Each structure stands twice: as C-alpha cells, then as structure tokens.
C-alpha positions as CSV (number, residue, x, y, z in Angstrom):
1,M,131.3,79.9,134.1
2,W,132.1,78.6,130.6
3,L,128.4,79.2,129.7
4,R,128.5,82.9,130.4
5,T,126.9,84.5,127.4
6,L,126.3,88.2,126.9
7,S,123.3,89.5,125.0
8,P,124.1,92.2,122.3
9,A,121.9,94.7,124.2
10,G,119.5,94.6,127.1
11,A,117.7,96.4,129.8
12,P,117.2,94.2,132.9
13,I,113.7,93.7,134.3
14,T,114.2,93.2,138.0
15,L,112.1,90.9,140.2
16,K,110.9,94.1,141.9
17,A,109.7,95.5,138.6
18,L,108.0,92.2,137.6
19,L,106.1,92.1,141.0
20,N,105.2,95.7,140.6
21,G,103.7,95.0,137.2
22,L,101.7,92.1,138.5
23,R,100.4,94.2,141.4
24,A,99.4,97.0,139.1
25,E,97.6,94.6,136.7
26,F,95.7,92.5,139.3
27,A,94.9,95.5,141.5
28,R,93.6,97.3,138.4
29,Q,95.4,100.5,139.4
30,Q,95.8,103.3,136.9
31,E,99.5,102.7,136.6
32,T,99.7,103.9,133.1
33,V,98.7,107.4,134.2
34,S,101.4,107.4,136.9
35,F,104.0,106.1,134.4
36,Q,103.0,108.9,131.9
37,T,103.4,111.5,134.7
38,Q,106.8,110.1,135.6
39,L,108.0,110.2,132.0
40,K,106.8,113.8,131.5
41,T,108.7,114.9,134.5
42,I,111.9,113.1,133.6
43,L,111.9,114.1,129.9
44,S,110.5,117.6,130.5
45,A,108.0,116.8,127.8
46,N,104.8,118.6,127.2
47,T,102.7,115.5,126.3
48,V,103.5,111.8,126.6
49,F,101.4,108.9,125.3
50,L,101.9,105.2,125.8
51,V,101.2,102.5,123.2
52,S,102.0,98.9,122.6
53,S,105.2,99.4,120.6
54,G,107.6,101.9,119.0
55,K,106.2,101.1,115.6
56,V,102.6,101.9,116.8
57,A,103.9,105.2,118.3
58,L,105.5,106.3,115.0
59,N,102.5,105.2,112.9
60,L,100.1,107.2,115.1
61,V,102.4,110.3,115.2
62,L,102.7,110.3,111.4
63,R,99.0,109.7,110.8
64,S,98.3,112.7,113.1
65,L,100.6,114.9,111.1
66,M,98.8,113.8,107.9
67,T,95.6,115.3,109.2
68,V,97.1,118.8,109.4
69,S,99.1,118.6,106.2
70,S,98.5,117.5,102.6
71,R,102.1,116.5,102.2
72,R,102.6,112.7,101.7
73,E,106.4,111.9,101.8
74,V,108.6,111.0,104.7
75,I,112.4,110.9,104.7
76,I,114.3,108.2,106.7
77,P,118.0,107.2,106.8
78,A,119.2,104.4,104.5
79,Y,120.8,102.6,107.4
80,S,118.4,101.9,110.3
81,S,116.2,99.3,111.9
82,F,113.7,97.5,109.6
83,C,111.1,98.5,112.2
84,L,111.4,102.1,111.0
85,A,110.6,101.0,107.4
86,S,107.7,98.9,108.7
87,A,106.2,101.8,110.7
88,V,106.4,104.3,107.9
89,V,104.9,101.9,105.2
90,S,102.0,101.1,107.5
91,T,100.8,104.7,107.2
92,G,100.5,104.6,103.4
93,L,103.0,107.5,103.1
94,A,105.6,107.5,100.3
95,V,109.2,107.2,101.4
96,K,112.5,108.8,100.5
97,I,115.8,107.3,101.6
98,C,118.7,109.5,102.6
99,D,122.3,108.2,102.8
100,I,124.2,108.4,106.1
101,N,127.5,109.9,107.3
102,V,129.8,106.9,108.0
103,N,131.6,108.8,110.8
104,T,128.4,109.6,112.8
105,L,125.7,107.2,111.5
106,D,123.6,110.4,111.2
107,Y,122.2,111.7,107.9
108,D,124.4,112.8,105.1
109,L,123.3,116.4,105.5
110,N,124.2,117.5,101.9
111,Q,122.0,114.8,100.5
112,L,119.2,115.5,103.0
113,S,119.1,119.2,102.0
114,K,118.5,118.1,98.4
115,L,115.8,115.6,99.3
116,V,113.5,117.8,101.4
117,D,111.0,119.6,99.3
118,I,107.3,120.8,99.3
119,N,106.1,117.2,99.3
120,T,108.0,116.3,102.5
121,L,105.6,115.8,105.5
122,A,108.4,114.8,107.9
123,V,112.1,114.1,108.3
124,I,112.9,111.3,110.8
125,P,116.4,111.4,112.3
126,V,117.3,108.2,114.1
127,H,119.4,108.4,117.3
128,L,121.0,105.0,116.5
129,F,122.6,102.9,119.2
130,G,122.0,105.8,121.6
131,L,124.2,108.2,119.6
132,V,122.7,111.6,118.9
133,S,121.9,113.2,115.5
134,N,122.9,116.7,114.6
135,L,119.5,118.2,115.4
136,D,120.4,121.9,114.8
137,E,121.4,121.1,111.2
138,I,118.5,118.8,110.5
139,L,116.0,121.2,112.1
140,S,117.4,124.0,109.9
141,I,117.0,122.0,106.7
142,T,113.5,120.7,107.7
143,K,112.0,124.0,108.8
144,S,113.3,125.8,105.7
145,K,111.0,123.7,103.7
146,G,108.0,123.7,106.1
147,A,108.3,120.0,107.0
148,F,107.9,118.4,110.5
149,L,110.8,116.8,112.4
150,V,109.9,113.6,114.1
151,E,112.7,112.0,116.2
152,D,113.2,108.3,116.3
153,A,114.8,108.0,119.7
154,A,113.7,104.3,120.1
155,Q,117.2,103.4,121.3
156,A,118.1,106.6,123.1
157,I,116.0,107.3,126.2
158,G,118.3,109.4,128.3
159,A,120.6,110.7,125.6
160,Q,120.8,114.5,125.4
161,Y,121.5,117.2,122.8
162,K,122.4,120.6,124.3
163,N,121.1,119.5,127.7
164,M,117.7,118.5,126.3
165,Y,116.6,114.9,126.0
166,V,116.5,113.6,122.4
167,G,113.0,112.7,121.4
168,T,111.7,116.0,122.8
169,I,113.4,118.5,120.6
170,G,111.6,118.2,117.3
171,D,107.9,118.5,116.7
172,A,107.4,115.0,118.0
173,G,109.4,111.9,118.9
174,I,109.1,108.3,119.8
175,F,110.9,105.9,122.2
176,S,110.8,102.1,122.4
177,L,110.5,100.1,125.6
178,G,111.7,96.8,124.1
179,R,114.2,94.3,125.5
180,G,117.3,95.8,123.9
181,K,116.5,99.5,124.7
182,S,117.5,101.8,127.6
183,I,114.7,100.5,129.8
184,S,112.2,97.7,129.1
185,T,108.6,96.9,129.7
186,V,108.9,93.8,127.5
187,I,107.6,95.7,124.5
188,G,106.0,99.2,124.3
189,G,106.3,102.6,122.8
190,I,106.3,106.2,123.9
191,A,105.0,109.0,121.7
192,V,106.0,112.6,122.6
193,V,104.5,115.7,121.2
194,Q,106.3,119.0,122.0
195,K,104.7,121.4,119.5
196,G,101.2,121.6,118.2
197,K,98.0,121.5,120.3
198,K,96.0,120.3,117.4
199,I,98.4,117.4,116.7
200,T,98.2,116.5,120.4
201,E,94.5,116.4,120.4
202,I,94.4,114.2,117.2
203,L,96.9,111.8,118.6
204,E,95.0,111.5,121.9
205,K,91.9,110.6,120.0
206,K,93.7,107.9,118.0
207,I,95.2,106.4,121.0
208,A,91.9,106.3,122.9
209,Q,90.5,104.2,120.1
210,L,93.2,101.5,120.4
211,P,91.9,98.1,121.5
212,K,93.0,96.9,125.0
213,P,95.3,93.9,125.3
214,S,93.4,90.7,125.6
215,A,94.0,88.1,128.3
216,V,96.1,86.2,125.9
217,D,98.1,89.3,125.0
218,K,98.7,90.0,128.7
219,M,99.8,86.4,129.3
220,K,102.3,86.6,126.5
221,L,103.6,89.9,128.0
222,L,104.0,88.3,131.4
223,I,105.8,85.2,130.0
224,S,108.2,87.5,128.1
225,A,108.8,89.7,131.2
226,V,109.6,86.6,133.3
227,A,112.0,85.4,130.6
228,I,113.8,88.7,130.5
229,C,113.9,88.9,134.3
230,F,115.8,85.6,134.5
231,F,117.3,84.7,131.1
232,L,118.8,88.0,130.1
233,H,121.5,87.5,132.8
234,P,124.8,86.2,131.3
235,R,124.6,83.0,133.4
236,L,121.4,82.0,131.7
237,Y,121.3,83.9,128.4
238,F,122.9,80.8,126.6
239,V,119.5,79.1,127.0
240,P,117.4,81.4,124.7
241,N,120.5,82.2,122.6
242,S,120.7,78.5,121.7
243,L,117.1,78.4,120.4
244,P,117.0,79.7,116.8
245,F,113.2,79.7,116.6
246,L,113.1,82.6,119.2
247,K,114.8,84.8,116.6
248,L,116.6,86.8,119.2
249,G,117.9,90.0,117.7
250,A,116.1,89.4,114.4
251,N,115.5,92.5,112.3
252,E,112.3,91.8,110.4
253,Y,110.3,94.0,108.0
254,D,106.7,93.6,109.0
255,P,104.3,96.5,108.2
256,D,101.3,94.4,109.4
257,F,101.9,94.7,113.1
258,K,99.4,94.8,116.0
259,F,97.9,98.0,117.4
260,L,97.1,97.9,121.2
261,S,96.9,100.2,124.1
262,F,99.4,100.1,126.9
263,S,98.7,97.8,129.9
264,N,99.0,98.3,133.6
265,L,101.4,95.3,133.7
266,Q,103.8,97.2,131.3
267,A,103.4,100.4,133.2
268,G,104.2,98.8,136.5
269,I,107.3,97.2,135.1
270,G,108.2,100.5,133.4
271,R,107.9,102.6,136.6
272,I,110.6,100.6,138.3
273,G,112.7,100.5,135.2
274,L,112.5,104.3,134.9
275,E,113.9,104.6,138.5
276,N,116.9,102.7,137.3
277,L,117.3,104.5,134.0
278,T,120.1,106.9,135.1
279,H,122.0,104.1,136.8
280,Y,121.8,101.9,133.7
281,N,122.8,104.6,131.4
282,R,125.8,105.6,133.5
283,K,127.0,102.0,133.3
284,R,126.5,102.1,129.5
285,I,128.4,105.4,129.2
286,K,131.2,104.2,131.4
287,N,131.6,101.0,129.4
288,A,131.5,103.0,126.1
289,Y,134.2,105.4,127.2
290,Y,136.4,102.5,128.4
291,L,136.1,101.1,124.8
292,I,136.9,104.5,123.3
293,Q,140.0,105.1,125.4
294,S,141.2,101.5,124.8
295,L,140.6,101.5,121.0
296,K,141.2,105.0,119.9
297,R,144.7,104.3,118.7
298,Q,144.0,101.0,117.0
299,S,144.5,100.9,113.3
300,N,142.2,97.8,112.9
301,V,139.1,99.7,113.8
302,K,137.4,103.1,113.3
303,L,135.3,104.6,116.1
304,P,132.2,106.7,115.7
305,K,132.4,110.5,115.9
306,I,130.3,112.0,118.7
307,I,128.2,115.0,117.6
308,S,129.2,118.3,119.3
309,D,127.1,119.3,122.3
310,S,125.6,115.7,122.5
311,S,125.6,113.2,125.4
312,P,124.9,109.7,124.0
313,C,123.6,106.9,126.1
314,F,125.3,104.2,124.1
315,T,122.7,101.3,124.1
316,R,125.4,99.7,121.9
317,F,128.9,100.8,120.9
318,P,129.5,100.6,117.1
319,I,133.0,100.1,115.6
320,F,134.0,99.8,111.9
321,F,136.6,97.6,110.2
322,K,138.8,98.5,107.2
323,S,137.3,95.6,105.3
324,S,134.3,93.2,105.4
325,K,136.7,90.3,105.5
326,L,138.4,91.6,108.6
327,R,134.9,92.2,110.1
328,E,134.0,88.6,109.5
329,Q,137.2,87.3,111.0
330,F,136.7,89.2,114.3
331,F,132.9,88.4,114.4
332,T,133.8,84.7,114.3
333,I,136.1,85.0,117.2
334,F,133.6,87.1,119.3
335,S,130.8,84.7,118.6
336,S,132.8,81.7,119.8
337,L,133.5,83.5,123.1
338,R,129.8,84.5,123.5
339,L,130.7,88.2,124.0
340,G,127.4,89.7,122.7
341,V,129.0,91.3,119.6
342,S,126.5,91.8,116.7
343,K,126.6,92.7,113.0
344,N,123.2,94.5,113.3
345,F,121.2,95.4,110.2
346,P,122.0,93.1,107.3
347,C,121.4,95.6,104.5
348,P,120.4,99.2,103.7
349,L,116.7,99.8,103.8
350,N,116.4,100.1,100.1
351,K,117.3,96.4,99.7
352,I,114.6,95.1,101.9
353,P,112.4,92.7,99.8
354,G,108.9,94.1,99.4
355,F,110.0,97.6,100.4
356,K,112.1,98.9,97.5
357,H,109.2,99.5,95.2
358,L,107.6,101.9,97.8
359,I,110.7,104.1,97.8
360,V,110.5,107.3,95.7
361,N,114.2,107.5,95.1
362,S,115.0,103.7,95.1
363,N,117.4,104.1,92.1
364,D,119.7,106.4,94.0
365,S,122.9,105.0,95.5
366,F,123.6,104.9,99.2
367,P,127.4,104.3,99.5
368,G,127.5,105.3,103.2
369,A,124.9,102.8,104.2
370,E,126.5,100.1,102.1
371,W,129.9,100.8,103.6
372,V,128.6,100.5,107.2
373,C,126.6,97.3,106.5
374,R,129.8,95.6,105.4
375,R,132.1,96.8,108.2
376,I,130.1,97.4,111.4
377,L,130.1,95.4,114.6
378,T,128.4,96.7,117.7
379,L,129.9,95.9,121.1
380,P,127.7,95.4,124.2
381,T,127.6,98.1,126.9
382,H,124.5,97.1,128.9
383,P,124.5,96.8,132.7
384,F,125.4,93.1,132.7
385,V,128.7,93.8,130.9
386,N,131.6,93.7,133.4
387,K,135.2,94.9,133.3
388,N,136.4,91.4,132.4
389,D,134.1,91.2,129.4
390,L,135.4,94.6,128.1
391,S,139.0,93.6,128.7
392,K,138.4,90.4,126.6
393,I,136.9,92.5,123.8
394,V,139.8,95.0,123.8
395,R,142.4,92.3,123.9
396,I,140.9,90.6,120.9
397,L,140.8,93.8,118.9
398,T,144.3,94.9,119.9
399,A,146.0,91.5,119.5
C-alpha cells in the first residue's frame, strides 16, 4: 500500500474499452462513424470530426477559417498548455497573447477588448482544468470586431455554460482525448463546427486528406492503451512515474507534430469511454466540491472563482498560495506522499524559447499569468482519487 501513487489527472481505459478497440480494429468495422454519431448526440453538435490529436484538430480548424477570411492573427491566453502555442504556430498565423484573470484563469477581459481588432482571425478561450470561460463576454468582444470564436475545450468534455456544452458554443471548438482528459482514447482530438456550412465543407476536405495511421502507429497506440489500462491505477502508477524518460506530464512546445486520421482502435476505446463520461465527471465534480467545502476558509490558499451559469467538470482542481515559497514547501510534502499534486505549466507562453519572437505583442507584460505560474498547484480529482486521498490533501493544507 505504501506504493500507492496518484497521477495528477487521468481518464481510465477499462479492459472492456481496450477489447472493444481491438475488436473494432481487427474486424475493420466503421467504428469512427459510430463514435462520431455518439459524440454528436451527446454534445448536441452540428458537425463532429475526429483526428489524431487536439493539436491537429485546432490546426485544421484555424486553417479552415483562414480560407474564408484574410485576417491573420489569433489571440490566446498567456497561461495555458504549450500545446496551444504549438498548434497555433503550426498554422503560420501571427499570435497575440492576452493576460488572464487570476481569480478565474479566464481572459483578462479588459485587455482582451483592447487586443481584438480588424486583424484578428480568431479568439481562443481555454476552458482550463475543466473550468469554464465567460463565453458571453468573450463572444460580445469577439463578434463586435468580426472575429471568430474557437473554443479550446481540450480539458473540458462535459463542462457546460448556460446548459450548453463548452466547445459547441462558439463558431468552432476542439476537445482532446489524451490520457489526462475527461475521457481517453490514448491520444486523439475532436473538432466541432457549429456555425458555417462553408467552414464545415473545407474542414471535411482537409481531414479526408490526412494519412491513415501506419501499422507502427497503431502498435504504439495499442501499447499506450494497454499501459493506461493497467498502469494508471494508483497501485501501479509508481512504475511509469519512476521512469523519467517517459516524461509523464511534460508540457513541451513542439509545432512540428504528426498529422494522422483517427483509427478504429481509438474509436472503439472512445465509445466505451464515452459511456462512462457522465460517471467519471460526477466523481470529479464530487471530489472538487469536497475540496471547495474543506478549503474555503483556509488562509493559506485561494480557490478559483466559478463563472456564473457554468458547470465545470474539474479535470483538475487548481489552488493558489500566497507566495511561491509557500507553494514550494507544500509541493515538496505532496510529492513525498505521491498524492498526484502538480505545478502545471512552468511559465507563461510568452517565455517559451523559440516562441516569443512569433508573438506580436511579446513586449507586453502579463502579471496575471506570472502570478499564477509562481503560486498554483493542481489537486487530482479523477476517478481513482478516493476519500482517504482527499482527506490527506486537506489535512496537509489545513495543518
């Protein structure tokens, strides 16, 4: 029991899902079509496309928008995954960075309203950690300048804003199906288009041209799926967690990523995962609200503010410390107890080596993003987290 180790985030791949993926792959069934239909029904989405990763999904959505507009700038938040920067840079678009609100991890709306102009192709709000962005305000700012709104809901499948699923409210949206997301197909991405028949047709053509995964690609997917199926569990997660070369949780800037179509193996796994989505998210939400109730009066930590009319799915639960020194002290304790607590992104996006020179407003300051980078820890909420784990976390933070 002393080896029990929690992952920072995770969506289980059950043995049933793994077997269903194998059956779909070797029987050569059109499982991707069934998975698309299932997603459309659950998300109430007009059009759903499946690709090999969330980065590929965002790249293709933005490139489709570029064919219907001459604008060539995209706005993204200063605090977010390096994958977002990678995806945008891979399109050749120029980038503007907008600071964040430290209370919500959403855009600093005052700064956003000044950044959007006639050159802005799209604004990309990020529903970080399954929290929800203030879409009414962002839509108002975006539409007033004639720009598109593309939601990055990579970490937020199942989260809602005004009883609508995030990722389906703007002009387009993307989801991720990676290991640490709401559900997992090992890797994979979902592109959703809600508005614009022409954009849908362009995106459909681009996806039809994607190369199919090779036998080697499929073998890698299968090995990863088996690993997640068995080693994500707290009884065994210490094994991959003790191997640094696996780079678990690494946040890398890599605009030269692989473009592939979605496989039947992934779709087969995803179909079973989608059946468990509501169950998994209920567990995450229950765990998050236990943390909120237990920590809301603690002077050591600050909790995130939940946007009005939103229902987050809490793929992780962020907390903020009064100082970076205090954050480091608590992180050391949590790490020694293998409780799956993470620092997340190491720096604001404007400080990524090789990316800064591509940012239009790179000389601006982003104090909100800097503040969060120095003070944030995220607590695990995933289905493997139990009451005893949460009690340990709370006891440490309240001691």
